[in-house]
Backbone as JSON, one array per atom type, in Angstrom:
{
  "sequence": "MTPDQQKIVDFITEKNKTKFYFKDFLDIFPEKGPREVKKILTSMVQCEVMEFWSSGSTTMYGLKGAGKQSQAEGEG",
  "N": [[-2.85, 8.64, 12.43], [-5.31, 6.46, 11.28], [-7.13, 3.66, 12.77], [-7.67, 1.76, 10.74], [-5.77, 2.42, 8.8], [-3.48, 1.84, 10.26], [-3.75, -0.92, 10.48], [-3.18, -1.68, 7.87], [-0.48, -0.84, 7.6], [0.68, -2.49, 9.55], [0.13, -5.01, 8.4], [1.69, -4.86, 6.06], [4.29, -4.61, 7.13], [4.57, -7.05, 8.4], [4.86, -8.85, 6.35], [7.24, -10.21, 3.99], [7.66, -8.58, 1.79], [7.62, -5.82, -0.53], [5.87, -4.68, -2.29], [2.43, -4.63, -3.1], [-0.61, -6.01, -4.38], [-3.82, -4.53, -5.03], [-5.9, -6.29, -4.35], [-4.75, -7.79, -2.32], [-5.09, -6.27, -0.05], [-7.78, -6.35, 0.37], [-8.35, -8.66, 1.76], [-7.67, -8.02, 4.36], [-9.73, -6.52, 5.31], [-12.44, -7.9, 5.49], [-15.03, -7.13, 6.05], [-15.47, -4.78, 4.76], [-16.22, -3.1, 1.69], [-14.74, -3.09, -1.66], [-14.56, -0.41, -2.55], [-14.45, 1.09, -0.16], [-12.01, 0.19, 0.91], [-10.27, 1.05, -1.07], [-10.51, 3.81, -0.71], [-9.25, 4.13, 1.77], [-6.61, 3.34, 1.14], [-6.0, 5.27, -0.82], [-6.09, 7.62, 0.69], [-3.87, 7.18, 2.28], [-1.82, 7.26, 0.4], [-2.04, 9.92, -0.39], [-1.29, 11.16, 1.98], [1.3, 10.51, 1.97], [2.24, 8.19, 3.17], [2.1, 5.82, 1.93], [2.86, 4.63, -1.43], [2.2, 4.59, -4.96], [3.09, 2.07, -7.32], [3.9, 1.32, -10.57], [3.93, -1.03, -13.17], [3.35, -0.56, -15.68], [1.33, -2.1, -16.72], [0.14, -2.98, -14.45], [-0.85, -1.77, -11.29], [0.58, -1.29, -8.17], [0.87, -1.21, -4.56], [2.87, 0.21, -1.97], [4.86, 0.82, 1.01], [6.01, 4.12, 1.42], [9.18, 4.84, 0.12], [10.2, 2.31, 0.52], [11.73, -0.69, -0.67], [13.35, -1.88, -3.7], [12.82, -0.45, -6.04], [12.38, 2.29, -5.36], [14.91, 2.99, -4.45], [16.43, 2.65, -6.75], [15.49, 4.72, -8.25], [16.55, 6.85, -7.0], [15.25, 7.75, -4.74], [15.44, 6.57, -2.29]],
  "CA": [[-3.16, 7.48, 11.59], [-6.54, 5.79, 11.72], [-6.94, 2.23, 13.04], [-7.64, 1.03, 9.47], [-4.46, 2.67, 8.2], [-2.5, 1.1, 11.05], [-3.88, -2.32, 10.09], [-2.47, -1.83, 6.59], [0.95, -0.74, 7.88], [1.05, -3.73, 10.25], [0.09, -6.08, 7.41], [2.85, -4.73, 5.17], [5.53, -4.85, 7.85], [4.63, -8.47, 8.72], [5.22, -9.6, 5.13], [8.6, -10.02, 3.5], [7.49, -8.02, 0.46], [7.5, -4.37, -0.5], [4.81, -4.25, -3.21], [1.22, -5.42, -2.91], [-1.76, -5.75, -5.24], [-5.01, -4.03, -4.33], [-6.66, -7.43, -3.81], [-4.11, -8.24, -1.08], [-5.62, -5.49, 1.06], [-9.19, -6.7, 0.58], [-8.38, -9.73, 2.76], [-7.53, -7.44, 5.7], [-11.01, -5.93, 5.68], [-13.54, -8.67, 4.87], [-16.3, -6.47, 6.32], [-15.56, -3.57, 3.94], [-16.25, -3.3, 0.25], [-13.56, -2.61, -2.37], [-14.54, 1.06, -2.61], [-13.99, 1.59, 1.14], [-10.59, -0.13, 1.03], [-9.59, 1.95, -2.01], [-10.47, 5.13, -0.08], [-8.21, 4.09, 2.82], [-5.31, 3.33, 0.47], [-5.8, 6.56, -1.47], [-5.76, 8.61, 1.73], [-2.49, 6.91, 2.71], [-0.95, 7.76, -0.67], [-2.11, 11.38, -0.3], [-0.53, 11.55, 3.18], [2.66, 10.06, 1.68], [2.61, 7.02, 3.96], [2.26, 4.79, 0.91], [3.02, 5.14, -2.78], [1.85, 3.71, -6.07], [4.16, 1.6, -8.19], [3.25, 0.79, -11.77], [4.78, -1.73, -14.13], [2.8, -0.22, -16.98], [0.05, -2.8, -16.86], [-0.37, -3.27, -13.11], [-0.51, -0.82, -10.25], [0.75, -1.92, -6.86], [1.04, -0.28, -3.45], [3.92, -0.1, -1.02], [5.2, 1.91, 1.91], [6.86, 5.11, 0.75], [10.61, 4.7, 0.34], [10.6, 0.91, 0.74], [11.9, -1.51, -1.86], [14.44, -1.61, -4.63], [12.42, 0.52, -7.05], [12.6, 3.65, -4.89], [16.35, 3.2, -4.38], [16.91, 2.77, -8.11], [15.07, 6.02, -8.75], [17.18, 7.89, -6.2], [14.36, 8.24, -3.69], [15.69, 5.91, -1.01]],
  "C": [[-4.39, 6.79, 12.16], [-6.25, 4.32, 12.03], [-6.87, 1.39, 11.75], [-6.29, 1.2, 8.77], [-3.37, 1.9, 8.94], [-2.55, -0.39, 10.72], [-3.09, -2.6, 8.8], [-0.96, -1.79, 6.81], [1.44, -2.01, 8.58], [1.11, -4.91, 9.29], [1.33, -6.05, 6.52], [4.15, -5.08, 5.9], [5.68, -6.32, 8.27], [5.12, -9.31, 7.54], [6.66, -9.31, 4.73], [8.55, -9.54, 2.05], [7.38, -6.51, 0.58], [6.37, -3.86, -1.38], [3.62, -5.21, -3.08], [0.16, -5.01, -3.93], [-2.91, -5.24, -4.4], [-5.77, -5.18, -3.67], [-6.06, -7.98, -2.52], [-4.7, -7.53, 0.14], [-7.09, -5.8, 1.34], [-9.33, -7.77, 1.66], [-8.28, -9.2, 4.19], [-8.87, -6.95, 6.22], [-12.18, -6.68, 5.05], [-14.9, -8.01, 5.06], [-16.51, -5.22, 5.46], [-15.59, -3.93, 2.45], [-14.99, -2.74, -0.4], [-13.45, -1.08, -2.42], [-14.02, 1.66, -1.3], [-12.49, 1.36, 1.32], [-9.77, 0.8, 0.13], [-9.46, 3.35, -1.41], [-9.39, 5.2, 0.99], [-6.83, 4.16, 2.17], [-5.0, 4.67, -0.19], [-5.44, 7.64, -0.45], [-4.33, 8.42, 2.23], [-1.48, 7.37, 1.67], [-0.91, 9.29, -0.61], [-1.32, 11.91, 0.89], [0.94, 11.14, 3.08], [3.17, 8.99, 2.64], [2.89, 5.86, 3.0], [2.47, 5.46, -0.44], [2.55, 4.1, -3.78], [3.13, 3.26, -6.76], [3.48, 0.96, -9.38], [4.28, 0.14, -12.67], [4.36, -1.37, -15.55], [1.45, -0.88, -17.19], [-0.62, -3.05, -15.52], [0.06, -2.18, -12.15], [-0.47, -1.55, -8.92], [0.95, -0.82, -5.83], [2.2, -0.74, -2.59], [4.14, 1.08, -0.09], [6.17, 2.85, 1.22], [8.32, 4.9, 1.14], [11.09, 3.28, 0.56], [10.77, 0.21, -0.6], [12.98, -1.02, -2.79], [14.08, -0.53, -5.64], [12.7, 1.94, -6.61], [14.1, 3.96, -4.81], [16.93, 3.41, -5.79], [16.58, 4.13, -8.71], [15.65, 7.17, -7.94], [16.32, 8.45, -5.1], [14.75, 7.7, -2.32], [17.01, 6.21, -0.42]]
}
């Protein structure tokens, strides 16, 4: 895991939430542009550290297997 990916995992585990908007992660990396942050998140989804969650109109990110949604779908 890269230092940037670890920053994201640490951020998520510090919060009492399981789903996050893309903009939440932009605050972690004020020195990086949105495209760079998106690349980090996408690589984490591809490595199955994180997963997408969609309500139909909004896409959110969370750690894989965390939260009520994954349990409801039989993944947790």
